[in-house]
C-alpha positions as CSV (number, residue, x, y, z in Angstrom):
1,M,-11.3,-21.4,-7.4
2,A,-8.7,-24.1,-8.2
3,P,-10.4,-25.7,-11.3
4,L,-11.0,-22.2,-12.8
5,A,-7.4,-21.2,-12.2
6,L,-6.1,-24.5,-13.7
7,R,-8.2,-24.0,-16.8
8,I,-7.0,-20.4,-17.2
9,L,-3.3,-21.5,-16.8
10,M,-3.7,-24.3,-19.3
11,L,-5.1,-21.8,-21.8
12,L,-2.2,-19.4,-21.1
13,K,0.5,-22.1,-21.5
14,S,-1.0,-23.8,-24.6
15,S,-1.7,-20.6,-26.5
16,K,1.1,-19.7,-28.9
17,K,-0.5,-16.5,-30.0
18,R,-0.2,-14.6,-26.8
19,G,3.5,-13.9,-27.0
20,K,5.0,-11.4,-24.5
21,L,2.8,-8.7,-23.1
22,M,4.1,-5.2,-23.6
23,E,5.5,-3.9,-20.4
24,H,3.8,-0.5,-20.3
25,E,0.4,-2.1,-21.0
26,Y,1.0,-4.5,-18.1
27,I,2.0,-1.8,-15.7
28,I,-1.1,0.2,-16.5
29,E,-3.3,-2.8,-15.9
30,T,-1.6,-3.7,-12.7
31,V,-1.8,-0.1,-11.2
32,V,-5.5,0.1,-12.1
33,F,-6.2,-3.2,-10.4
34,I,-4.3,-2.4,-7.2
35,I,-6.0,1.0,-6.9
36,Y,-9.4,-0.7,-7.5
37,C,-8.7,-3.2,-4.8
38,S,-7.6,-0.7,-2.2
39,L,-10.5,1.7,-2.9
40,K,-13.3,-0.9,-3.2
41,N,-12.0,-3.1,-0.3
42,M,-12.7,-6.3,-2.3
43,K,-13.8,-9.3,-0.4
44,S,-13.3,-12.0,-3.0
45,I,-10.1,-13.9,-2.3
46,K,-10.9,-16.1,-5.2
47,F,-10.5,-13.3,-7.6
48,L,-7.3,-12.1,-6.0
49,S,-5.8,-15.6,-6.1
50,T,-6.9,-16.2,-9.7
51,F,-5.5,-12.8,-10.7
52,L,-2.1,-13.5,-9.3
53,L,-1.9,-17.0,-10.9
54,I,-2.9,-15.4,-14.3
55,W,-0.3,-12.6,-13.6
56,L,2.5,-15.2,-13.2
57,F,2.0,-16.8,-16.5
58,A,0.7,-13.8,-18.5
59,V,3.8,-11.6,-17.9
60,N,5.8,-13.8,-20.3
61,A,4.2,-17.0,-21.4
62,N,7.4,-18.1,-23.1
63,A,9.4,-17.8,-19.9
64,V,7.3,-20.0,-17.6
65,E,9.4,-23.1,-18.2
66,G,12.3,-21.3,-16.6
67,A,10.3,-20.6,-13.4
68,R,11.8,-21.6,-10.0
69,I,9.7,-22.7,-7.1
70,T,11.3,-22.6,-3.7
71,Y,10.2,-22.5,0.0
72,S,11.8,-20.4,2.8
73,N,9.3,-19.2,5.4
74,G,6.8,-19.0,2.5
75,L,6.3,-20.3,-1.0
76,K,8.3,-18.3,-3.6
77,I,7.8,-18.4,-7.4
78,E,10.3,-16.7,-9.7
79,V,10.3,-16.2,-13.4
80,P,13.8,-14.7,-14.0
81,E,13.4,-14.1,-17.7
82,A,10.3,-12.1,-17.1
83,G,11.7,-10.2,-14.1
84,F,8.8,-11.4,-11.9
85,D,8.6,-13.1,-8.5
86,V,5.8,-13.7,-5.9
87,K,6.0,-14.9,-2.3
88,I,2.9,-16.4,-0.7
89,N,2.5,-16.5,3.1
90,T,-0.3,-17.9,5.2
91,E,-0.7,-16.3,8.7
92,I,-2.6,-18.2,11.3
93,N,-2.7,-17.2,15.0
94,V,-4.5,-19.3,17.5
95,S,-4.7,-18.6,21.2
96,Y,-6.4,-19.4,24.5
97,S,-7.2,-16.4,26.7
98,Y,-8.6,-16.0,30.2
99,T,-9.6,-12.7,31.6
100,T,-11.0,-11.8,35.0
101,R,-12.1,-8.3,36.1
102,S,-12.8,-6.6,39.4
103,N,-16.0,-4.6,40.2
104,H,-18.3,-7.3,39.0
105,G,-16.5,-7.4,35.7
106,G,-16.8,-11.2,35.6
107,E,-14.7,-13.8,33.9
108,M,-14.1,-14.7,30.2
109,N,-12.2,-17.4,28.6
110,S,-12.0,-18.4,24.9
111,F,-10.0,-20.4,22.4
112,D,-10.1,-18.8,19.0
113,P,-8.1,-18.2,15.8
114,Y,-7.8,-14.5,16.2
115,R,-5.9,-13.6,13.0
116,E,-6.1,-15.5,9.7
117,R,-4.4,-13.8,6.7
118,L,-3.1,-14.6,3.3
119,T,-0.3,-12.5,1.8
120,F,1.1,-12.1,-1.7
121,L,4.2,-9.9,-2.1
122,G,6.9,-9.6,-4.8
123,N,8.3,-7.7,-7.7
124,I,7.8,-7.2,-11.5
125,L,10.1,-5.6,-14.1
126,N,13.3,-6.8,-12.4
127,K,12.3,-5.2,-9.1
128,K,11.5,-1.9,-10.6
129,V,7.9,-2.3,-9.3
130,S,7.0,-4.1,-6.0
131,Y,3.5,-5.1,-4.8
132,Y,1.8,-6.3,-1.7
133,L,-1.6,-7.9,-1.1
134,Q,-2.9,-9.1,2.2
135,Y,-6.4,-10.5,2.7
136,K,-7.9,-10.9,6.2
137,F,-10.2,-13.9,6.5
138,A,-11.5,-13.2,10.0
139,G,-10.6,-12.0,13.4
140,T,-8.9,-9.0,14.8
141,N,-6.1,-8.2,17.3
142,L,-6.4,-9.3,20.9
143,T,-6.6,-6.4,23.4
144,A,-7.4,-5.7,27.0
145,F,-11.0,-5.1,25.9
146,D,-12.8,-8.3,25.2
147,N,-16.3,-7.0,24.9
148,D,-18.2,-3.8,24.2
149,D,-19.0,-3.1,27.8
150,A,-15.2,-3.1,28.7
151,R,-14.4,-1.0,25.6
152,A,-16.8,1.7,26.9
153,I,-14.8,2.1,30.0
154,F,-13.1,5.3,28.8
155,G,-16.4,7.0,28.3
156,K,-16.5,7.3,24.5
157,G,-18.9,4.5,23.4
158,K,-18.0,1.1,22.2
159,G,-14.9,1.8,20.0
160,N,-14.5,0.3,16.6
161,R,-13.3,-3.2,15.7
162,D,-13.7,-4.7,12.3
163,E,-13.7,-8.5,12.6
164,S,-15.2,-9.3,9.1
165,A,-13.3,-10.6,6.1
166,S,-11.7,-7.8,4.1
167,L,-8.7,-6.7,2.1
168,S,-6.2,-5.5,4.8
169,E,-3.6,-4.1,2.4
170,A,-3.2,-3.7,-1.3
171,W,-0.5,-1.5,-2.7
172,I,2.0,-1.1,-5.5
173,Q,5.3,0.6,-5.2
174,Y,7.4,2.2,-7.9
175,N,11.1,1.9,-7.0
176,V,12.2,5.2,-8.7
177,E,15.8,4.6,-7.7
178,E,17.8,2.8,-5.0
179,N,17.1,5.6,-2.4
180,F,13.6,6.6,-3.4
181,Q,10.3,4.7,-3.5
182,F,6.7,5.7,-4.1
183,R,3.8,3.6,-2.7
184,L,0.2,3.8,-3.7
185,G,-2.8,1.9,-2.3
186,R,-4.1,0.6,1.0
187,Q,-1.1,0.5,3.3
188,K,0.3,0.9,6.8
189,L,0.8,4.4,8.1
190,Q,4.4,5.0,9.4
191,F,4.1,6.2,13.0
192,G,6.5,4.9,15.6
193,I,7.8,1.2,15.7
194,V,5.1,-1.0,17.1
195,Q,2.1,0.4,15.3
196,P,3.3,-0.4,11.7
197,A,5.0,-3.7,12.7
198,G,3.4,-6.9,11.7
199,M,1.7,-8.8,14.6
200,T,3.6,-12.0,14.0
201,K,6.9,-10.1,14.6
202,L,6.0,-8.8,18.1
203,Q,7.3,-10.1,21.4
204,F,3.8,-10.0,22.9
205,I,0.5,-11.2,21.4
206,T,-1.1,-7.9,22.3
207,R,0.3,-4.4,21.6
208,P,1.0,-2.0,24.5
209,L,-2.0,-0.6,26.3
210,A,-1.1,2.9,25.0
211,Y,-1.6,1.8,21.4
212,Q,-4.6,-0.3,22.3
213,V,-6.4,2.8,23.6
214,F,-5.3,5.4,21.0
215,G,-4.7,3.0,18.1
216,E,-6.7,-0.2,18.0
217,L,-9.6,1.1,20.1
218,Y,-10.3,4.6,18.9
219,K,-8.2,4.9,15.8
220,Y,-6.6,8.3,16.7
221,I,-3.4,6.6,15.5
222,P,-4.7,4.5,12.6
223,S,-2.9,1.4,11.4
224,T,-3.9,1.2,7.7
225,D,-5.5,3.6,5.2
226,A,-5.8,4.2,1.5
227,G,-3.4,6.8,0.1
228,A,0.2,7.5,-1.2
229,T,3.5,7.5,0.6
230,G,7.0,8.5,-0.5
231,Y,10.1,7.0,1.1
232,Y,13.6,8.4,0.8
233,N,16.6,6.7,2.5
234,I,20.3,7.3,2.8
235,T,22.5,4.3,3.5
236,V,26.1,4.4,4.7
237,D,27.7,1.1,5.4
238,N,25.1,-0.7,7.5
239,N,23.4,2.4,8.8
240,V,20.2,3.8,7.2
241,L,18.4,7.2,7.6
242,T,14.8,7.0,6.4
243,T,12.2,9.7,5.8
244,S,8.6,9.2,4.7
245,F,5.6,11.3,4.1
246,G,2.1,10.0,3.3
247,V,-1.3,11.4,2.5
248,F,-4.5,9.3,3.0
249,N,-8.2,9.6,2.5
250,D,-10.8,7.0,3.4
251,A,-14.3,7.8,4.5
252,E,-15.4,4.2,5.3
253,S,-16.7,3.4,8.7
254,G,-15.6,0.6,11.1
255,D,-12.0,-0.3,11.3
256,R,-11.0,2.1,8.5
257,N,-12.6,5.3,9.7
258,T,-10.1,8.0,8.7
259,S,-11.5,10.7,6.3
260,V,-8.3,12.6,5.9
261,A,-4.8,11.9,7.3
262,T,-1.2,12.8,6.8
263,A,1.8,11.0,8.4
264,A,5.5,11.9,8.5
265,N,8.4,9.9,9.9
266,I,12.1,10.2,10.2
267,N,14.3,7.5,11.7
268,Y,17.8,6.3,11.9
269,A,18.8,2.6,12.1
270,A,22.4,1.7,13.0
271,N,24.2,-1.6,12.5
272,G,21.5,-3.1,10.5
273,F,18.6,-2.6,13.0
274,D,15.3,-3.9,11.6
275,R,12.5,-1.7,12.7
276,T,9.8,-4.2,11.6
277,T,10.9,-6.9,14.1
278,E,10.9,-6.9,17.9
279,G,13.4,-8.8,20.0
280,D,16.9,-10.0,19.0
281,V,16.2,-13.4,17.5
282,K,19.3,-13.1,15.2
283,Y,21.5,-12.5,18.2
284,T,23.1,-9.3,17.0
285,T,26.9,-8.9,17.1
286,G,27.8,-5.6,18.7
287,I,25.0,-3.0,19.3
288,A,22.2,-2.2,16.8
289,W,20.0,0.7,17.7
290,T,17.3,3.0,16.2
291,A,15.6,6.3,17.0
292,G,12.7,8.0,15.3
293,L,10.4,11.0,15.3
294,S,6.8,10.7,14.0
295,A,3.9,13.2,13.3
296,L,0.4,12.4,12.3
297,Y,-2.8,14.3,11.6
298,N,-6.1,12.3,11.5
299,K,-9.6,13.6,10.8
300,V,-11.5,10.9,12.7
301,Y,-15.0,9.5,12.0
302,T,-16.3,11.2,15.2
303,N,-15.5,14.6,13.7
304,E,-12.5,15.0,15.9
305,D,-9.1,16.3,14.8
306,A,-6.3,14.2,16.2
307,Y,-2.8,15.5,16.2
308,D,-0.1,13.0,17.3
309,V,3.6,13.4,17.9
310,G,5.8,10.4,18.9
311,L,9.4,9.6,19.8
312,D,10.8,6.1,19.8
313,F,14.1,4.4,20.7
314,A,15.3,0.7,20.6
315,L,18.4,-1.3,20.7
316,K,19.5,-5.0,20.4
317,S,22.7,-6.8,21.4
318,S,23.6,-10.5,22.0
319,G,20.0,-11.5,22.6
320,F,19.1,-8.5,24.7
321,S,16.5,-6.0,23.4
322,L,15.1,-2.7,24.7
323,Q,12.3,-0.7,23.1
324,M,10.4,2.4,24.2
325,E,8.0,4.9,22.8
326,G,6.1,8.0,24.0
327,F,3.6,10.1,22.2
328,L,1.2,13.0,22.7
329,T,-2.3,12.9,21.2
330,Y,-4.1,16.3,21.1
331,L,-7.9,16.0,20.3
332,D,-9.8,19.0,18.9
333,S,-13.4,17.9,19.1
334,D,-16.8,19.3,18.1
335,K,-18.7,16.9,20.4
336,Y,-16.3,16.8,23.4
337,H,-13.9,19.2,25.0
338,S,-10.5,19.4,23.5
339,S,-7.8,17.5,25.4
340,D,-4.1,16.6,25.7
341,N,-3.5,12.9,26.2
342,Y,-0.3,10.9,26.6
343,G,0.7,7.3,25.9
344,Y,4.0,5.5,26.5
345,Y,5.6,2.1,27.1
346,I,8.9,0.5,27.8
347,Q,9.7,-3.1,26.9
348,T,12.7,-5.3,27.4
349,G,13.6,-8.9,26.5
350,Y,16.4,-11.4,26.7
351,F,17.1,-14.8,25.1
352,F,18.2,-16.9,28.0
353,V,18.6,-19.7,25.5
354,P,20.0,-18.1,22.3
355,K,17.5,-17.8,19.4
356,T,15.1,-20.2,21.2
357,Y,13.7,-19.1,24.6
358,E,13.0,-15.4,25.4
359,G,11.7,-13.7,28.5
360,V,10.0,-10.3,28.1
361,L,8.7,-7.5,30.4
362,R,6.6,-4.5,29.5
363,F,5.1,-1.5,31.3
364,S,2.7,0.8,29.5
365,G,0.5,3.7,30.5
366,V,-2.0,6.3,29.3
367,A,-2.6,9.6,30.9
368,L,-5.9,11.0,29.7
369,D,-7.1,14.5,30.1
370,K,-10.1,14.7,32.4
371,K,-12.0,16.2,29.4
372,F,-11.4,13.1,27.3
373,G,-14.9,11.9,26.7
374,L,-16.0,13.6,29.9
375,N,-13.8,11.1,31.7
376,P,-13.3,12.2,35.4
377,S,-10.4,9.8,35.8
378,S,-7.1,9.9,33.9
379,E,-4.5,7.2,34.3
380,S,-4.5,3.5,33.3
381,Y,-1.5,1.1,33.3
382,E,-0.4,-2.3,32.0
383,Y,2.1,-4.7,33.6
384,S,3.0,-7.6,31.4
385,A,5.4,-10.5,31.3
386,A,5.9,-13.2,28.5
387,I,7.8,-16.3,27.7
388,N,8.4,-17.0,24.0
389,R,9.6,-20.2,22.3
390,Y,10.9,-19.5,18.8
391,I,10.8,-22.5,16.4
392,L,11.3,-20.8,13.1
393,G,12.1,-17.3,14.4
394,H,9.1,-15.0,14.2
395,N,7.6,-17.2,11.5
396,L,6.6,-19.9,14.0
397,K,6.6,-19.4,17.7
398,L,4.7,-20.2,20.9
399,Q,3.9,-17.3,23.2
400,G,2.6,-17.2,26.8
401,A,1.8,-13.9,28.5
402,F,0.4,-12.5,31.8
403,S,-1.0,-9.0,31.8
404,Y,-2.4,-6.9,34.7
405,Y,-4.3,-3.8,33.7
406,T,-5.6,-1.0,36.0
407,L,-8.3,0.8,33.9
408,D,-9.7,4.1,35.1
409,G,-13.1,4.8,33.6
410,N,-15.9,7.3,33.6
411,N,-18.4,5.0,35.2
412,K,-16.1,2.8,37.4
413,D,-12.5,1.8,37.8
414,Q,-11.7,-1.8,36.8
415,D,-8.7,-4.0,37.3
416,A,-8.2,-6.8,34.8
417,F,-6.0,-9.8,34.7
418,K,-5.4,-11.6,31.4
419,F,-3.5,-14.8,30.5
420,I,-2.9,-15.6,26.9
421,L,-1.3,-18.7,25.4
422,G,-0.9,-18.7,21.7
423,V,0.7,-20.1,18.5
424,S,1.8,-17.6,15.9
425,A,2.6,-18.9,12.4
426,N,3.4,-17.0,9.2
427,L,4.5,-19.7,6.7
């Protein structure tokens, strides 16, 4: 890829005939490309990388000499005269995990890179248009379910995990005005706090058990999908009220298995609360807090209609953080009986060494209707504790966590103990 890209760049810089591309032509080409990526789920990172390098120099060949290259938790390239910038981040997560289970569940230990991703994000036309591309090389999120047998514990088959290389997200956003944005492409669905948050910004390596079951395991609360979302926000001083509504349609199997979905969210963030980041790494002065209400409809690959409603609340102050969510998932199924199912968690952390060492506790549970997959049992719980060492905030940290799960299944109940020690880097 590098020799090809260099040859292309040399041609672009040396050519005096290219001049400045017309803005409307460039926008059309960019939108078409992003839509194509999101719908086709391109697996060629070479093409993506080459495209972005061409993009940088083709926007305005005459302005390249004024480009600025800086580094701050990622490589950033800016071409001010062309109104263009791009930031490149490499995400690598490596962990050792040990799991032991009761009822002849056995033991498992592994040392693996579990998430490897490359991200391009930035703006064009002086921030009138924003874009985001993230490519997943390999791996998936760690959960309480390390193998297919354990994932079948709730009586609905093996679940769905996509560990192959793929394009995770690819969207373009038109910033209509300061308070209104419109996003098109493969993107995160806005439901709650922890589901749309990036994994490198979480206090635990794993998400709460409630989201592992309904989100990562069965996709009743999907993470990403192809579609369109509108955002409208009202800002007063350092407080923001945000509303969003999205429509999605993706008939692919595996990790992206939603055929039709809609998601709506309204939330209020006071005193500069950042809903994308857990914990109080910045050591907030005063009290920052947030509260939100989410609704989601999802037509799942199993021909089930999933209706989700969620409430969330969180606050941060002087290194202390508290976060909680609860949601109802109603399943209307052709294959199984319809059922009401609940998920919830509460999580708290404190920096006993400011901005450096943090202790975290979490309790999460699911209450499944006995008709959920013909499951005669209904309640499962998670008890977790973690110690985090922050080196460059959430961009580079060491995490160690102990989790104890009591899993009620349709064939047998199973208790699981998991220890995870990992390094999370997004640089």
